[in-house]
C-alpha positions as CSV (number, residue, x, y, z in Angstrom):
1,M,-77.1,5.0,3.6
2,A,-75.7,7.6,1.1
3,T,-71.9,8.0,1.1
4,D,-69.4,10.4,-0.5
5,I,-72.0,13.3,-0.5
6,L,-71.2,16.4,-2.4
7,M,-73.3,19.6,-2.9
8,L,-72.1,22.1,-5.5
9,D,-73.3,25.7,-5.8
10,L,-74.1,26.2,-9.5
11,R,-76.0,29.5,-9.2
12,Q,-73.4,31.5,-11.1
13,R,-72.6,28.7,-13.6
14,C,-75.8,27.0,-14.7
15,S,-79.2,28.2,-16.0
16,F,-81.3,25.1,-15.1
17,A,-80.4,24.5,-11.5
18,D,-78.9,26.2,-8.5
19,Y,-77.4,23.2,-6.7
20,F,-76.3,19.7,-7.6
21,V,-76.1,17.0,-5.0
22,V,-74.1,13.9,-5.8
23,C,-73.9,10.8,-3.6
24,S,-73.1,7.1,-3.8
25,A,-75.0,4.0,-2.7
26,S,-73.5,0.5,-2.7
27,S,-76.6,-1.4,-3.9
28,E,-79.8,-1.1,-5.9
29,R,-81.7,-1.5,-2.7
30,Q,-79.8,1.4,-1.1
31,I,-80.3,3.6,-4.2
32,K,-84.0,3.0,-4.0
33,A,-84.2,3.7,-0.2
34,I,-82.2,6.9,-0.6
35,L,-84.4,8.2,-3.5
36,E,-87.6,7.4,-1.6
37,E,-86.4,9.1,1.6
38,I,-85.3,12.2,-0.3
39,D,-88.6,12.4,-2.2
40,K,-90.6,12.0,1.0
41,S,-88.5,14.5,3.1
42,L,-88.3,17.2,0.4
43,G,-92.0,16.7,-0.4
44,Q,-92.9,17.3,3.2
45,E,-90.9,20.5,3.0
46,G,-93.0,21.6,0.0
47,A,-90.4,20.7,-2.7
48,P,-92.2,18.5,-5.2
49,L,-90.2,16.0,-7.3
50,L,-90.6,17.3,-10.9
51,R,-88.9,14.5,-12.8
52,T,-86.9,11.3,-12.3
53,E,-84.3,9.9,-14.7
54,G,-82.4,6.6,-14.7
55,S,-83.1,3.6,-12.6
56,T,-81.9,1.7,-9.6
57,E,-80.9,-1.2,-11.9
58,S,-78.6,1.1,-14.0
59,G,-76.7,2.4,-10.9
60,W,-77.8,6.0,-11.5
61,V,-80.9,7.9,-10.6
62,L,-81.4,11.7,-11.0
63,L,-84.1,13.5,-9.0
64,D,-85.1,16.9,-10.3
65,F,-86.5,19.2,-7.7
66,G,-86.2,22.3,-10.0
67,D,-83.5,24.4,-8.3
68,V,-81.9,21.3,-6.8
69,I,-80.8,18.2,-8.9
70,I,-79.8,15.1,-7.0
71,H,-77.7,12.3,-8.5
72,I,-77.5,9.0,-6.8
73,F,-74.8,6.7,-8.2
74,S,-73.4,3.3,-7.6
75,P,-69.7,3.7,-6.9
76,D,-68.7,2.2,-10.2
77,I,-71.0,4.3,-12.3
78,R,-70.0,7.4,-10.4
79,D,-66.4,6.7,-11.0
80,Y,-67.1,6.1,-14.7
81,Y,-69.1,9.4,-15.3
82,R,-67.2,11.6,-12.8
83,I,-69.9,14.2,-12.9
84,E,-68.1,16.2,-10.2
85,N,-65.4,16.9,-12.7
86,I,-67.8,18.2,-15.3
87,W,-69.1,20.8,-12.8
88,A,-65.7,21.3,-11.0
89,D,-66.0,25.1,-11.3
90,G,-69.0,25.0,-9.0
91,P,-67.8,25.6,-5.5
92,P,-68.6,22.8,-3.0
93,I,-71.0,23.7,-0.2
94,V,-71.0,20.4,1.5
95,R,-68.7,17.4,1.3
96,V,-69.3,14.4,3.5
97,Q,-67.0,11.4,2.9
């Protein structure tokens, strides 16, 4: 299950994506399950996965759906990179803790 979910609106701040979704998963198995379910669900809605970066073993996976980029982090890696702070000027749309 994904935890600490954040969706940022980057439409006015970024040229390569409209939204960033950032979430955490507590194990490699959970990261894999989350990325597979997101890919399946968005694929069924007609949003093809364009590119994947990172790996479950590294504690970070990026899913690029074009206008939406999803980051799945282990808690330690998320705390280390603090990607939310890099894009802090993007207003949050959703925050689930």
